[in-house]
C-alpha positions in Angstrom: 0.0 0.0 0.0 2.8 2.3 0.6 3.8 1.9 -2.9 0.3 3.0 -4.0 0.6 6.1 -1.8 4.0 7.1 -3.2 3.0 6.2 -6.7 -0.1 8.3 -6.4 1.9 11.2 -5.2 4.4 10.9 -8.0 1.9 10.3 -10.7 -0.2 13.3 -9.6 2.3 16.1 -10.3 3.7 14.4 -13.4 0.2 14.1 -14.9 -0.5 17.7 -14.0 2.9 18.8 -15.6 2.0 16.8 -18.6 -1.3 18.5 -18.9 0.3 21.9 -18.5 2.9 21.1 -21.1 0.3 19.8 -23.4 -1.8 22.9 -22.7 1.3 25.1 -23.3 1.9 23.3 -26.6 -1.7 23.8 -27.7 -1.4 27.4 -26.7 1.9 27.7 -28.6 0.3 26.1 -31.6 -2.7 28.4 -31.4 -0.3 31.4 -31.1 1.7 30.2 -34.0 -1.4 29.8 -36.1 -2.5 33.3 -35.1 1.0 34.7 -35.9 0.9 33.0 -39.3 -2.6 34.5 -39.9 -1.3 37.9 -39.1 1.7 37.4 -41.3 -0.6 36.4 -44.2 -2.6 39.6 -43.6 0.6 41.6 -43.7 1.6 39.9 -47.0 -1.8 40.5 -48.6 -1.9 44.1 -47.4 1.7 44.7 -48.6 0.7 43.3 -52.0 -2.4 45.5 -52.1 -0.4 48.6 -51.3 2.2 47.7 -53.9 -0.5 47.2 -56.6 -2.2 50.4 -55.6 1.2 52.3 -55.8 1.8 50.9 -59.3 -1.7 51.7 -60.4 -1.3 55.2 -59.0 2.1 55.7 -60.7 0.7 54.6 -64.1 -2.3 56.8 -63.7 -0.2 59.9 -62.8 2.2 59.1 -65.7 -0.7 59.0 -68.1 -2.2 62.1 -66.6 1.1 63.9 -66.8 1.5 63.0 -70.5 -2.0 64.2 -71.2 -1.4 67.4 -69.2 1.8 68.1 -71.1 0.2 67.4 -74.5 -2.8 69.7 -73.6 -0.4 72.5 -72.4 1.7 72.2 -75.5 -1.5 72.4 -77.6 -2.7 75.5 -75.8 0.8 77.1 -76.3 0.8 76.2 -80.0 -2.7 77.7 -80.5 -1.8 80.9 -78.7 1.4 81.2 -80.7 -0.5 80.8 -83.9 -3.0 83.4 -82.9 -0.3 85.9 -82.1 1.6 85.1 -85.3 -1.7 85.7 -87.2 -2.1 89.0 -85.3 1.5 90.0 -86.2 0.8 89.1 -89.9 -2.4 91.3 -89.9 -0.5 94.2 -88.3 2.2 94.0 -90.9 -0.4 93.9 -93.7 -2.2 96.9 -92.1 1.2 98.7 -91.7 2.1 98.1 -95.3 -1.4 99.3 -96.4 -1.0 102.4 -94.1 2.4 103.1 -95.6 1.0 102.8 -99.1 -2.0 105.1 -98.3 0.4 107.6 -96.6 2.6 107.6 -99.6 -0.4 108.1 -101.9 -1.6 111.0 -99.8 1.9 112.6 -99.7 2.1 112.3 -103.5 -1.4 113.8 -103.8 -0.5 116.7 -101.5 2.7 117.3 -103.3 0.9 117.2 -106.7 -1.8 119.5 -105.4 0.7 121.9 -103.9 2.7 122.0 -107.1 -0.5 122.7 -109.1 -1.5 125.5 -106.8 1.9 127.1 -107.2 2.0 126.8 -110.9 -1.3 128.5 -111.6 -0.9 132.1 -110.3 
C-alpha cells in the first residue's frame, strides 16, 4: 500500500505537468497559427499597397502625359493666334504706308499745281 501512496503522489504532479505542457503546446500552436494568420494579412496588405502604388504611378504618368500634351496644344494655338495678329498688323502697316505715300504724293501734286497757276 505504501507503494500506491507514493505512486499516487508521484503520478499526480507528473500528470499535471504533462497536462500543463500539453496545454502550453496547444497554446503555442494556437499562437503560431495566429501569428501566421497575421503574417498572411501583412503579405496581402503589402501586395495590395504595392499594386495600388503601381496603379497610381501609371495613372499619374498617363495624366502627366495628357497634361503636357494639352499644355503644348494651348501654347501652340496661342502662338498661332499671335503670329496671325502680327501678320495682320504687318499687312495693315504696309497698307497704311501705301496710303500715306499716296496721300503725300497727292498733296505734293496739289501743292505744285497750286503754285503753278498764279
